[in-house]
N, C-alpha and C positions, 0 to 999 in steps of 0.2 A: 832724720830718717823716718821718725814716727809719722809726721804729717805727709811725707811722700808716700808712704804705704797707705795712709788713710785715703788720700785722693786717688791713688791707683786702684785700691779695692772698690772705692765708691764708683768710679767710672766703669770698672768691669761689671759690677753688679747692676748698674743702671743703664749700661750701653744699649741693650735692645729696646728698653722702654723709652729712653730719650730719643733714639733714632726714629722709632715709630711715631712718637708724639710730634716731633718736629716735622718729619717728612709727610705724615698722613693726617693725624688727628687734628693738629693745629690749623689745618687748611679750612675747616668749617666749624663754626661755633657749636653746631648741634652734635658733632662728633665728640667735642670736648665734654658736652653735657652727658653724653652716653658713657664716656669713660668715668666721669665722676660718679654717676649713678651706679654703675656696676661695682665700683670700688666700695661704695656704701653698702651694697647688698652683700659683698664678700665679707666686709667687716662684721655685719650682723651675724652671718653664718659662723664665723670664727669665734665671735663672742658667745654665741649660744653653745657651740661645741666646748668652749672653755668652761662654761658654767656647768655643763653636764659632766665633764671630766673632773671638775673639782668636787661636785656634790657626791658623785658615786666614787668613793675612795678606792675600791678594788680595781677600777680602770687605770689607776695611776701606776700599776705595777709593771706595765709593758707599753711600749710605744705603739704597738699594733692596735691597741684599743683606741688611741688617739686618732689613728688613721681611719679606723672603721667608723668612728663618729664624725670626724671632720669632713671627710670626702663626700659622704651622702648629703650632709647639710650644705656644703658648697655647691653641689650639683642642684640641690633643691632651690637654693638662692638664685642660681643662674636661670633656672626655669621660671621662677617667679618674676625675675627682672625681665625676661623675654615677654611674659604675658603682659606686664605693665607697659613695656615698650610697644608691643603690638596694639594695645588699646589706645596709646597716644597717636598711632598712625602717623609716625614721623615720615615726611617726604623730603628726601635730600635734594631732589632736583625734579624738574618737570618731565624729564626723560630718564627714569631709573635705569641704571646700567649695572652690569655685573661688577664692574670696578667699584662703583659707589656702594653696592651691597657688601662687598668684601671689606671695604674701608669701614663701614658701619660695624660689622662684626669684629674686625680687628681692633677698633677703638674700644669696644666693649671688653674684649680680652685684655687690652692694654690696662684698663682700669683695675681689673682684678690682679693682673701680673705686677703692676707697679705698686699697688698697696701691699701685695705679698712681700715684696722686697723691703718696703719701708717698715713694715711691722715686724717681720721675721729677722731682718738683718741689720737694720739701722742701730739698735742698741749695741750689738756686737761690733758693728763698724766703728762706732764712736770710741770703743776701747782700743782699736787698732792704732790710734794716734799716739799711744804711749810707747815708750822705748822698750825694746826687747821683742822676742819672738815667742809664739805660743805653739808648741809642738806636742804631738801625742805619739804613743807607741806604734799606732797603726799608720801614722803619717809623719815619719821622722824627718823627711826631706822637704816638706811643704808646710809653710806657715798656715795655721788654722784659719787666720783671717782671710788669706788668699783662697783657701779651699772653700770657705763659706761664700765668698764673693762669686766664685765659679758656679757653685750650686745655685745661687740666686740668679745668675746670668741664664742658666738653663731653664729654671722654673718660670722666669718671666716670659720666655719664649713658649714654653709648654702651655701656659695659661692662654696665650693668644691662639695657639693651634687648637686646643680643646674647645675654646669658645666658638671659633669659626665652625667646627664640626657640630657643636651642640646647637647653635643657632639654625643651622641647616636642618638638623634633626627636628627641632621644634616647629620650624616653618612648614616642613613636609610631613609632620605628624608621624615620624619614624621612631617607633619605640625601640627597635633593634639598634639603630644608630645611637640613640640616647643611652642605652645600656652599654654599648661599646665605649662611648665617651666616659661613662662612669668607671668602667673597668680599666681603661687606660689611665685615668686619673689615679685610681687606686694603685696601679702598677708603678707609676712614677713616684708616688708618695712612699711606696714600700721600699723603693731603692734607697731612700734616705735612711731607712732603718738599718742599713748595712754599715752606716758610719759608726766608727768605734769598734766594729767587729772584724772588718776586713781592711786591707790596704786602701788608702784613699784613692789611689790610681784606679782601682777596680770600680769603685762607685762612680767616679768621674767618667770613666770609659763607658759604663753602662748608661749613664745619663746622656752622654754624647751620642751613642748609638740610638738611644730612645728618641732623641730630638730629631735626628736625621731620618729615622724610620717614620716618625710622625709627620714629617714634611711630605713624604710620599703618600701616606695615608690621607692626610688633609687634602692634598692636591687631587687625588682620585675621588675623594668625597665631593669636592667642589665640582669637578667635571661631571660626576654622575647626577647630582641633585640640581645643578644649574641647567642641565639639559632637560630635566623632567619638571613639568609644571606642578606646583603644590596642589594637593587634593582640595576640592571645593566643598566637600561634605563635612569638614570639620575634623574627621578622623578621630583616632583614639585620644589624643591630647585634648581636643575640644570637648569630647564626651566626658573626659575626666574632670575638666574644668567645670562643666555644667553640673556634674554630680556634686562637686565641692560647693558650688554656689547655691 
């Protein structure tokens, strides 16, 4: 029973990442490179936020401080990776298409989503192979291993959605969309703070609703920005980069 639960939870948590990797990213080696690169940048952001959280002991008193530190650093790492990616001037084909562009961005999001699952859930997943169930007062009917697998399932999708929106924002120098992406990321992370305080069904329902709503928001964002050519004058983000350099 223990190993059946282990493999079941593993495939639930990794299902979106594996499907996207096999059906999209694996088709072109350069997309695999993008996924690996974005996962490395995400790891650096989480490592830095962990160091800050550990050094400043008052921040350990509440999970909200971890969210307030980690989310901005993750968004900063996403922007830095985009600047590096733009400098490389990767060409996926001789005739760039909207489909290739979205595959690019989805592969970048896959990297951060997959490494999120591996870092945040894999230690907990390994424990699920043991006999017995892990239940809490707020989740008496659902095994905590399964609950965490479902959370990982949703967040791997959220990382891809937010990355697609963020890449479009950076490409089009849209500060407003970049702020919206950061706020959406903050909102998604804040939902996890409800775990242990409300019934697990409530947080899962909120995450499900969030993912569905984000699908519509991402689709509208793609429709809007892919019809509008990116600015040629560099815009706010290019000016910000020039000031940093």
